[in-house]
N, C-alpha and C positions, 0 to 999 in steps of 0.2 A: 027276147027280151033282155038279155044278159048285155049282148053288144048295143043296145041302145041308151041302156045305163053306163056303159062305158066310154061310150059317146059324147054324151051329154057331161059327164064329170070330166073326162079329159079336154074338152073342149072349155070349160071353167078354170080346170087347172093353166091349160096355154095363157088363156086371157089375164091371170093374175099371178104368173111365175114370179115377176123380180118388179122393183121399182124401175127397172130402166127399158122397161115395155117398148119395143120397139113399133113402128108403123107395119112394117113388113110382118110379124107377126102376128098384127092385129088384121093382117090383108088375109094370113091363112086361116086364124080362125074364123073369119067372115065367112071365107070362102066353102070351108068344111061346113059350118052351119047352111047356108043356103044349100049344099046340094044335100044336106041331109034332111030339109025341106023336101026335097024332089024323091030322094031313095037315100033310105038310112044304112042299107046294106055297101052302099057303093061310099057314104062319106065315111063309114067305120073302114072300110079296103084303105083311103084315102089316109086316115088317121093312123093306121096301122103302119103305113109305108113311112112315115114321118121319121122314126130312128133311123130307116135303111137312108133316106135321104140326109139325114144329120151326118151319117157315116161316109157317105159318098163325095157329100160336100168337103167334108174332114181330109178325105184321101186324095181327091183330085185337085184340090186347091192348097193343100198342105197345110191345112188348119190356119189358113190366111181371113177364110170367109166363113161366115156363120149362115146357117139357111136362111136367116134374116137380113145378112147384108147381100146374098146370092140373088134375093128376092128384088130386092133393092137396086142392084146392079141392075137386073135384067129389064127392070121397069126403066130404068135411067139409060137403057140403051148401052151399057158397058158389056153386057153377055149375050150370046147368042141364044133365044130360048129354044132355037129347034135343037142347036147342038148339044145345050145340057139336057135337055130330054132325050134327045138320041144316047147321050153316055149313060144319061140315070139308067134308061130302059134297058141297056147291055150289061149294065150290072145288075140290075133285077133277075135277067133270063140266064145268067152265069150258072 
């Protein structure tokens, strides 16, 4: 139950964090909301990994890209999604 409340509050905070809200942040929020409809536990797990993804992005791209910009780059074909996911998976498994 606490996880569900956290998921709901965190998704709302993500959606309302700043005036310069990006389409990528909207994509991430929308994705997590959709996953939560199918499986709240997995959505909570994904949401709990966002700080790790933020740190990975800052380290891997030397703070040139935010998570939002990384998502946009992947969508625009500027980044290989399989390489990004593989590198992120390696980071998590360390």
